[in-house]
C-alpha positions as CSV (number, residue, x, y, z in Angstrom):
1,X,10.3,28.1,-1.7
2,X,11.9,25.9,-4.6
3,X,13.2,22.3,-5.5
4,X,17.2,21.9,-4.9
5,X,17.9,18.2,-5.4
6,X,16.3,14.8,-4.9
7,X,17.8,11.7,-3.3
8,X,17.6,8.1,-2.9
9,X,17.7,5.3,-0.3
10,X,17.0,1.8,-0.8
11,X,16.6,-0.6,2.1
12,X,18.1,-3.8,2.3
13,X,19.5,-6.3,5.0
14,X,15.9,-6.7,6.6
15,X,13.2,-7.4,3.1
16,X,10.2,-9.8,4.6
17,X,9.3,-12.4,2.3
18,X,6.2,-11.4,-0.5
19,X,5.0,-14.7,-0.8
20,X,6.1,-15.0,-4.7
21,X,7.5,-18.0,-6.3
22,X,10.4,-16.4,-6.7
23,X,11.1,-15.7,-3.1
24,X,12.6,-12.1,-1.9
25,X,15.6,-12.3,0.2
26,X,16.6,-10.3,3.1
27,X,19.3,-8.2,1.3
28,X,17.1,-7.3,-2.1
29,X,16.1,-3.9,-2.5
30,X,12.7,-3.8,-3.3
31,X,11.3,-0.7,-1.4
32,X,13.6,2.7,-1.6
33,X,13.0,5.9,0.2
34,X,12.8,9.4,-1.6
35,X,14.1,12.8,-0.5
36,X,13.1,15.9,-1.9
37,X,15.1,18.7,-0.4
38,X,14.2,22.6,-1.0
39,X,15.8,25.9,-0.5
40,X,14.3,26.3,2.6
41,X,15.4,23.5,4.4
42,X,12.5,21.3,4.5
43,X,12.6,18.2,3.0
44,X,9.9,15.6,2.3
45,X,10.4,11.7,2.8
46,X,8.2,9.6,-0.4
47,X,8.8,5.7,-0.6
48,X,8.3,3.7,-3.8
49,X,7.8,0.3,-4.0
50,X,10.4,-0.7,-6.5
51,X,14.1,-1.0,-6.4
52,X,16.7,2.0,-6.0
53,X,18.4,1.5,-9.2
54,X,15.0,1.9,-11.1
55,X,14.1,4.7,-9.3
56,X,17.3,6.5,-9.3
57,X,17.2,5.9,-13.4
58,X,13.5,7.4,-13.3
59,X,14.5,10.5,-11.3
60,X,17.8,11.0,-13.4
61,X,15.2,11.5,-15.7
62,X,12.3,13.1,-14.3
63,X,14.4,15.5,-12.1
64,X,14.4,18.4,-14.9
65,X,10.4,19.0,-14.6
66,X,11.4,19.0,-10.6
67,X,14.4,21.1,-9.7
68,X,13.3,25.0,-9.4
69,X,9.7,24.0,-9.1
70,X,7.7,25.7,-6.1
71,X,6.4,22.1,-3.9
72,X,3.5,23.0,-2.8
73,X,2.1,22.9,-6.3
74,X,1.7,18.8,-5.8
75,X,-0.4,17.8,-8.2
76,X,0.7,20.3,-10.7
77,X,4.2,19.1,-10.4
78,X,3.2,15.1,-10.4
79,X,0.5,15.7,-13.1
80,X,3.8,17.3,-15.4
81,X,5.9,14.1,-14.5
82,X,3.2,11.7,-15.7
83,X,2.4,13.8,-19.2
84,X,6.3,14.0,-19.9
85,X,6.4,10.2,-19.4
86,X,4.2,9.2,-22.3
87,X,7.6,7.8,-24.5
88,X,10.0,6.7,-21.6
89,X,7.7,4.0,-19.9
90,X,5.1,5.5,-18.3
91,X,3.2,3.3,-15.9
92,X,6.3,1.4,-14.6
93,X,9.1,1.9,-12.6
94,X,8.8,5.7,-13.8
95,X,5.3,5.9,-12.0
96,X,6.5,4.0,-9.0
97,X,9.2,6.3,-8.8
98,X,6.6,9.6,-9.4
99,X,4.4,8.0,-6.4
100,X,7.6,8.8,-3.8
101,X,7.9,12.2,-5.4
102,X,4.5,13.2,-4.8
103,X,4.1,12.1,-1.3
104,X,7.4,13.5,-0.6
105,X,6.0,17.0,-1.9
106,X,2.8,16.5,0.3
107,X,5.2,16.2,3.0
108,X,7.2,18.9,2.1
109,X,3.8,21.1,1.2
110,X,2.1,20.3,5.0
111,X,5.4,21.1,6.5
112,X,5.5,24.7,4.8
113,X,1.9,25.2,5.6
114,X,1.8,23.8,9.3
115,X,-1.0,21.2,8.3
116,X,-1.3,17.7,8.3
117,X,-1.4,15.9,4.4
118,X,-5.1,15.0,4.9
119,X,-6.3,18.2,6.0
120,X,-4.5,19.5,2.1
121,X,-6.4,16.4,0.6
122,X,-9.6,18.0,1.6
123,X,-10.1,16.9,5.4
124,X,-10.0,15.0,8.3
125,X,-12.7,12.8,8.6
126,X,-11.2,10.6,11.3
127,X,-8.3,11.3,14.0
128,X,-7.4,7.7,13.9
129,X,-8.5,4.1,11.6
130,X,-7.9,0.8,12.7
131,X,-5.2,-1.5,10.8
132,X,-5.3,-5.1,9.7
133,X,-2.4,-7.2,10.5
134,X,-1.3,-8.2,7.0
135,X,0.3,-11.7,7.4
136,X,1.5,-14.6,4.9
137,X,-0.9,-18.1,4.8
138,X,1.7,-21.1,6.2
139,X,1.3,-24.0,7.6
140,X,-1.6,-24.3,10.5
141,X,0.8,-24.0,13.6
142,X,3.1,-21.7,12.5
143,X,0.4,-19.5,11.0
144,X,-2.2,-19.6,14.1
145,X,1.2,-19.2,16.5
146,X,1.7,-15.5,14.2
147,X,-2.3,-15.2,14.5
148,X,-2.4,-15.4,17.9
149,X,0.6,-13.3,18.9
150,X,-0.8,-10.6,17.1
151,X,-4.4,-10.7,18.5
152,X,-2.4,-10.4,21.7
153,X,-0.7,-7.5,20.6
154,X,-4.4,-5.8,20.3
155,X,-5.0,-6.6,16.6
156,X,-8.6,-6.4,15.7
157,X,-8.4,-7.3,12.1
158,X,-6.8,-9.8,9.8
159,X,-5.8,-10.7,6.6
160,X,-4.2,-14.0,5.0
161,X,-2.5,-14.3,1.4
162,X,-0.8,-16.5,-0.9
163,X,1.2,-19.2,-0.3
164,X,-0.3,-22.0,-1.7
165,X,-4.1,-20.6,-1.6
166,X,-5.1,-21.6,-5.0
167,X,-2.3,-23.7,-6.0
168,X,-2.8,-27.0,-4.6
169,X,-6.5,-27.8,-3.8
170,X,-9.7,-27.1,-2.2
171,X,-9.1,-28.9,0.8
172,X,-6.0,-27.0,1.4
173,X,-7.3,-23.8,1.2
174,X,-10.4,-24.3,3.1
175,X,-8.4,-25.6,6.0
176,X,-6.1,-23.0,5.7
177,X,-9.0,-20.2,6.2
178,X,-10.6,-22.7,9.0
179,X,-7.1,-22.5,11.1
180,X,-7.1,-18.9,10.3
181,X,-10.8,-18.5,11.6
182,X,-10.5,-20.1,15.0
183,X,-7.2,-18.2,15.8
184,X,-8.7,-15.4,15.7
185,X,-12.5,-15.8,16.9
186,X,-14.6,-13.2,15.6
187,X,-12.3,-10.7,14.2
188,X,-12.2,-9.3,10.7
189,X,-11.1,-12.0,8.3
190,X,-9.8,-10.6,5.0
191,X,-8.5,-13.8,2.5
192,X,-5.6,-12.7,-0.2
193,X,-5.5,-15.3,-3.4
194,X,-2.2,-13.2,-4.9
195,X,-3.2,-13.7,-8.0
196,X,-0.8,-11.0,-9.1
197,X,1.7,-13.7,-8.8
198,X,3.7,-14.8,-12.2
199,X,1.1,-17.7,-13.8
200,X,-1.2,-17.3,-11.0
201,X,-3.0,-20.8,-11.9
202,X,-7.0,-19.7,-10.7
203,X,-9.5,-19.2,-13.1
204,X,-13.1,-17.9,-12.5
205,X,-14.6,-21.5,-11.8
206,X,-11.9,-21.2,-9.4
207,X,-12.7,-18.1,-7.8
208,X,-16.4,-18.7,-7.6
209,X,-16.3,-22.2,-5.8
210,X,-13.8,-20.3,-4.0
211,X,-16.0,-17.2,-2.8
212,X,-18.6,-19.3,-1.7
213,X,-16.2,-21.5,0.4
214,X,-15.1,-18.2,2.2
215,X,-18.7,-17.2,2.6
216,X,-19.0,-20.4,5.2
217,X,-16.3,-18.4,7.1
218,X,-17.3,-14.8,7.4
219,X,-14.6,-13.7,5.2
220,X,-14.4,-10.2,5.2
221,X,-13.5,-9.5,1.5
222,X,-11.6,-11.4,-1.0
223,X,-8.5,-10.2,-2.6
224,X,-6.8,-10.5,-6.0
225,X,-8.9,-13.9,-6.8
226,X,-7.8,-13.4,-10.2
227,X,-5.1,-12.3,-12.4
228,X,-4.7,-8.5,-12.2
229,X,-5.4,-8.0,-16.0
230,X,-8.7,-10.4,-16.3
231,X,-11.4,-7.2,-16.1
232,X,-14.2,-9.1,-17.8
233,X,-13.9,-12.2,-15.4
234,X,-13.3,-9.9,-12.4
235,X,-17.1,-8.2,-13.3
236,X,-18.5,-11.7,-13.2
237,X,-17.0,-13.1,-9.9
238,X,-18.4,-9.7,-8.2
239,X,-21.6,-9.4,-9.7
240,X,-22.5,-13.3,-8.3
241,X,-19.9,-13.4,-5.3
242,X,-21.1,-14.1,-1.9
243,X,-18.3,-12.0,-0.7
244,X,-17.0,-8.9,-1.6
245,X,-14.3,-9.1,-4.5
246,X,-11.0,-6.9,-4.5
247,X,-8.1,-5.8,-6.2
248,X,-6.1,-3.4,-8.1
249,X,-2.7,-3.3,-6.1
250,X,-0.6,-3.4,-8.8
251,X,-2.4,-1.4,-11.7
252,X,-1.0,2.2,-11.7
253,X,-2.2,5.6,-12.5
254,X,-6.0,6.8,-12.4
255,X,-6.5,6.0,-15.9
256,X,-5.8,1.9,-15.6
257,X,-8.0,1.8,-12.3
258,X,-11.1,3.7,-14.4
259,X,-12.3,0.9,-16.6
260,X,-12.3,-1.4,-13.4
261,X,-14.6,0.8,-11.4
262,X,-17.0,1.8,-14.6
263,X,-17.3,-2.4,-14.9
264,X,-18.0,-3.0,-11.1
265,X,-15.5,-5.3,-10.6
266,X,-14.2,-4.5,-7.5
267,X,-16.3,-3.8,-4.2
268,X,-13.3,-2.5,-2.5
269,X,-10.4,-0.5,-4.6
270,X,-7.2,-1.6,-3.4
271,X,-4.3,1.0,-5.1
272,X,-0.6,1.0,-3.8
273,X,0.3,5.2,-2.9
274,X,3.8,3.7,-2.9
275,X,3.3,2.9,-6.5
276,X,0.1,3.8,-8.3
277,X,0.9,7.5,-8.7
278,X,1.3,8.5,-5.0
279,X,-1.3,10.1,-2.9
280,X,-2.5,12.7,-5.8
281,X,-3.7,9.7,-7.7
282,X,-4.9,7.9,-4.8
283,X,-7.2,10.5,-3.5
284,X,-8.4,10.6,-7.2
285,X,-9.1,6.7,-8.0
286,X,-10.9,7.3,-4.2
287,X,-13.3,10.0,-5.1
288,X,-14.0,8.3,-8.7
289,X,-14.9,5.2,-6.5
290,X,-16.6,6.5,-3.5
291,X,-19.2,8.1,-6.2
292,X,-20.1,4.5,-7.3
293,X,-19.9,2.8,-4.2
294,X,-16.7,1.6,-4.2
295,X,-14.7,1.7,-1.1
296,X,-10.8,2.6,-1.3
297,X,-8.5,0.2,1.2
298,X,-5.3,1.0,0.1
299,X,-2.7,-1.7,-0.6
300,X,0.3,-1.3,2.0
301,X,2.9,-3.7,2.0
302,X,5.8,-1.3,2.1
303,X,7.3,0.8,4.5
304,X,6.5,3.2,7.4
305,X,6.0,5.7,5.2
306,X,3.8,4.0,2.7
307,X,1.4,3.3,5.9
308,X,2.0,7.5,7.1
309,X,0.9,8.1,3.8
310,X,-2.0,5.7,3.5
311,X,-3.0,7.0,7.3
312,X,-3.4,10.5,5.8
313,X,-5.4,9.2,3.1
314,X,-7.7,7.4,5.2
315,X,-8.3,10.7,7.4
316,X,-9.2,12.2,3.8
317,X,-12.0,9.6,2.1
318,X,-15.4,8.8,4.0
319,X,-15.2,5.9,3.7
320,X,-11.5,4.5,4.5
321,X,-12.0,3.2,7.8
322,X,-9.2,0.5,7.9
323,X,-5.7,0.2,6.2
324,X,-3.0,-2.4,5.8
325,X,-0.2,-3.1,8.3
326,X,2.3,-5.2,7.1
327,X,3.5,-7.2,10.2
328,X,7.0,-8.4,11.3
329,X,8.8,-5.9,8.9
330,X,11.6,-3.8,10.2
331,X,11.1,-1.2,7.6
332,X,7.5,-0.7,8.9
333,X,8.0,-1.0,13.1
334,X,11.4,0.3,12.9
335,X,11.7,2.8,10.2
336,X,9.5,6.2,12.2
337,X,10.1,7.5,15.4
338,X,8.3,6.5,17.7
339,X,7.0,3.4,15.8
340,X,2.8,2.5,15.9
341,X,1.4,1.7,19.1
342,X,-2.2,0.6,18.7
343,X,-4.8,2.4,21.1
344,X,-6.6,0.0,23.4
345,X,-9.4,-0.3,20.3
346,X,-6.8,-1.6,18.4
347,X,-6.6,1.6,16.2
348,X,-4.1,3.6,15.1
349,X,-3.4,7.3,15.2
350,X,-3.3,9.2,12.2
351,X,-0.5,11.8,13.0
352,X,-1.7,15.7,13.0
353,X,1.2,17.1,13.1
354,X,2.3,18.8,9.5
355,X,2.7,16.8,6.5
356,X,2.9,13.2,6.9
357,X,3.8,13.8,10.4
358,X,6.4,11.4,11.2
359,X,10.3,11.6,11.3
360,X,12.4,9.0,10.2
361,X,14.4,7.2,13.0
362,X,18.2,7.8,11.9
363,X,19.7,4.9,13.8
364,X,17.1,2.3,11.5
365,X,18.1,4.1,8.2
366,X,22.3,3.7,9.2
367,X,21.0,-0.1,9.9
368,X,18.8,-0.8,6.7
369,X,19.5,2.1,4.1
370,X,21.7,2.1,1.1
371,X,22.7,5.8,2.0
372,X,23.1,5.9,5.6
373,X,23.1,9.8,5.8
374,X,19.8,10.0,3.5
375,X,17.6,12.8,4.4
376,X,20.0,13.6,7.6
């Protein structure tokens, strides 16, 4: 079997807000699907957290290393893409595009071998996993109404983030967390400061004070409490924090994660499989973290294909027992056939069919895709 072509499809028309100061608009394309086609009629689908223009440009550059290759040799191909990108922007858009290609290659391999990707990644530790509902912070009324509705839908874990947190004053921070805790009761609650926003004002002193406040509300982890590159302060924060510290969603490639793991900067590491290098890199990061007693919980503010990849990853990593579910996004809820029903315990089944185990909903692709006949 050989790779014959690679195509892209940006998603627009329902792009959710990201909590950014320069906020996203519905027609902004920040998520791009990638299809890897083969001469045997098997097509794999991946997803990249970046614009279609950047993904298309990256693929044009990488295509000579893809066409004619055996797609089942996933990690050899993906590592070749990383190794040939030294001079052309490795770690940025090239790595984001490679992430989507890697996910698509695993999808092809699973279909060709008749196995779910999780089994190819090392074996299925679990057949279902708990999703946490990921929402943006807001004024108490709208936010708590949203959380209450999600409780009614069956979610048992939640994360609130960004908005004014760490950007106004301590009273606003605590009032927001207190409102969320009241709304969801004793269910799992995590808090995301959104330290990767440009010019995030939170410093180490603020993060230490805030971690102590969060402990009073039994917060499961404190995410992106500092700017992403602030390695030394992350390590100091984690060493004395009464709540687990997490981060890593904007880092790319396993080599970028290594210093954070060695310095014990995180209790929980959070690569985004649609940005960091795909399933191949996320698995290797997960293995390295596990050896150091650090959990991997993937960042999943992306698409249904990204969620499908994270589900397969969670099946293959022993300690990854929870995944992020971006609520209120058509790119997650509607993009694959059948959607994502929760079971009676608030868990998601991990697809057991070949490959990622999901199929694109063609009506959704036609509605939101820049290329309506993508992968058809």
